[in-house]
C-alpha positions in Angstrom: 127.6 111.1 132.5 126.9 112.3 128.6 123.7 111.2 127.3 123.9 109.9 123.8 122.2 111.8 121.1 119.5 110.0 118.8 120.7 112.4 116.0 124.2 112.2 114.6 125.9 115.7 114.3 126.2 117.0 111.1 128.4 119.6 109.8 127.5 121.9 106.5 130.3 123.0 104.7 129.6 125.7 101.9 132.3 126.4 99.6 134.3 129.6 100.6 133.3 132.4 98.7 135.7 135.4 98.1 133.6 138.1 97.3 130.0 138.7 95.2 129.9 136.7 92.0 130.3 138.6 89.2 128.0 137.5 86.3 126.6 140.3 83.8 123.8 137.5 82.7 122.7 137.1 86.3 122.8 140.7 86.9 120.7 141.3 84.2 118.5 138.3 85.0 117.8 139.7 88.6 117.1 143.5 87.3 114.6 142.0 84.8 112.9 139.9 87.7 112.8 143.1 89.7 111.2 144.8 87.0 108.6 142.2 86.7 107.8 142.0 90.4 107.0 145.8 90.1 105.1 145.9 87.4 102.9 143.0 88.9 102.5 145.1 92.3 101.5 148.0 90.3 98.8 145.5 88.3 97.5 144.1 91.4 96.7 147.8 93.1 95.3 148.3 89.7 93.1 145.4 89.8 91.9 146.1 93.2 91.1 149.6 92.4 89.6 148.9 89.2 87.2 146.2 90.4 86.1 148.9 93.1 85.3 151.4 90.6 84.0 148.9 87.8 81.7 147.4 90.8 80.5 151.0 91.7 79.9 151.8 88.1 77.8 148.5 87.1 75.9 149.1 90.5 74.7 152.4 89.6 73.9 151.5 85.6 72.1 148.7 86.8 70.3 150.7 89.3 69.1 153.4 87.1 68.0 150.9 84.1 66.5 148.2 86.3 65.4 149.7 89.6 66.4 148.0 93.3 67.8 145.0 93.3 65.7 141.8 93.6 67.7 138.8 91.7 70.5 138.3 89.4 68.7 137.5 86.1 69.2 138.4 82.5 65.6 139.0 81.0 65.4 142.3 82.0 62.6 142.8 84.1 62.5 145.4 86.7 64.8 144.4 89.4 66.8 141.5 87.6 70.7 142.7 87.5 72.5 141.1 85.1 76.1 140.5 86.5 77.7 138.8 83.1 79.7 141.9 81.8 80.9 142.7 85.3 82.2 139.0 86.1 83.5 138.8 82.8 85.6 141.9 82.9 86.9 141.4 86.6 87.6 137.6 86.3 89.4 138.3 82.8 91.3 140.9 84.4 92.1 139.1 87.4 93.1 136.1 85.1 95.7 138.0 83.1 97.1 139.5 86.6 97.1 136.0 87.9 99.4 134.7 85.0 101.8 137.4 85.5 101.9 136.5 88.9 102.6 132.9 88.2 105.0 134.1 85.3 107.1 136.3 88.1 106.9 133.2 90.6 108.1 130.7 88.1 110.5 132.8 86.1 112.8 133.6 88.7 116.6 133.6 87.5 118.6 130.6 88.9 122.1 131.0 90.7 124.1 128.5 89.7 126.1 128.7 92.9 122.9 128.2 95.0 121.7 125.7 92.9 124.3 123.6 93.5 124.6 124.2 97.3 120.8 123.6 97.6 121.8 120.1 95.9 124.5 119.1 98.0 122.6 120.2 101.0 119.4 118.3 100.7 121.3 115.2 99.2 119.0 112.3 97.6 115.7 110.9 99.1 116.7 109.0 102.2 113.9 109.3 104.8 110.6 111.3 105.6 111.5 113.9 107.9 110.4 117.6 108.3 113.9 118.3 110.2 115.8 120.2 107.3 118.7 117.8 107.7 120.4 116.7 104.5 118.5 113.9 102.6 115.1 114.9 104.5 112.6 115.1 101.8 108.7 115.8 102.6 106.0 113.2 101.3 103.3 115.7 101.3 104.0 116.0 97.5 103.5 112.2 96.7 100.3 112.6 98.6 99.3 115.8 96.3 100.1 114.1 93.0 98.7 110.8 94.0 95.4 112.6 94.8 95.9 114.6 91.5 96.1 111.4 89.5 93.0 110.1 91.0 91.0 113.1 90.1 92.2 113.2 86.8 91.6 109.5 86.2 87.9 110.1 87.5 87.5 113.1 85.3 88.1 111.3 82.5 86.6 107.8 83.1 83.3 109.0 84.4 82.1 110.0 81.0 83.2 106.8 79.5 81.5 105.2 82.4 78.0 106.9 81.9 77.7 106.5 77.9 78.4 102.4 78.5 75.5 102.7 81.3 72.9 104.6 78.8 74.0 102.2 76.0 73.4 99.1 78.2 70.0 100.8 79.1 69.0 101.2 75.5 70.3 98.1 74.8 67.9 96.4 77.7 65.1 98.6 76.3 64.9 97.3 72.9 
């Protein structure tokens, strides 16, 4: 006796493809993306090695200028090590590499055939699910967006609240 399935069997049909899609523009975009990825890998490696070398040079300089480390400070007393220039150099360099990484990630060439197939496979919003069936969309983006909206609202309303509170105290004091 066969057991009835709780889900319906679904068939995914992809459009027939005779061979690789020839598109000079797509090929140029793909080559440009590959070049960006190579450049990003080189810059990440250079940032890592450069950070190690810059840190070593900073330690040697501070040791010679201020003696053994006692605390981070900028007064110039013996034992005070000032990390400001080191941190600026490492963080700004890291920021530039991070922006390159975001650019590589978000500027990927779109493939028209794959975008159409993806839209056909996923369909519209129908149910909350993690089963990768057509119409399945995960709701985590809604939660993240809601939390982000609350954070932004608090970030912008908190100073207004504090200003009004100060104004009320001044009015009560007078």
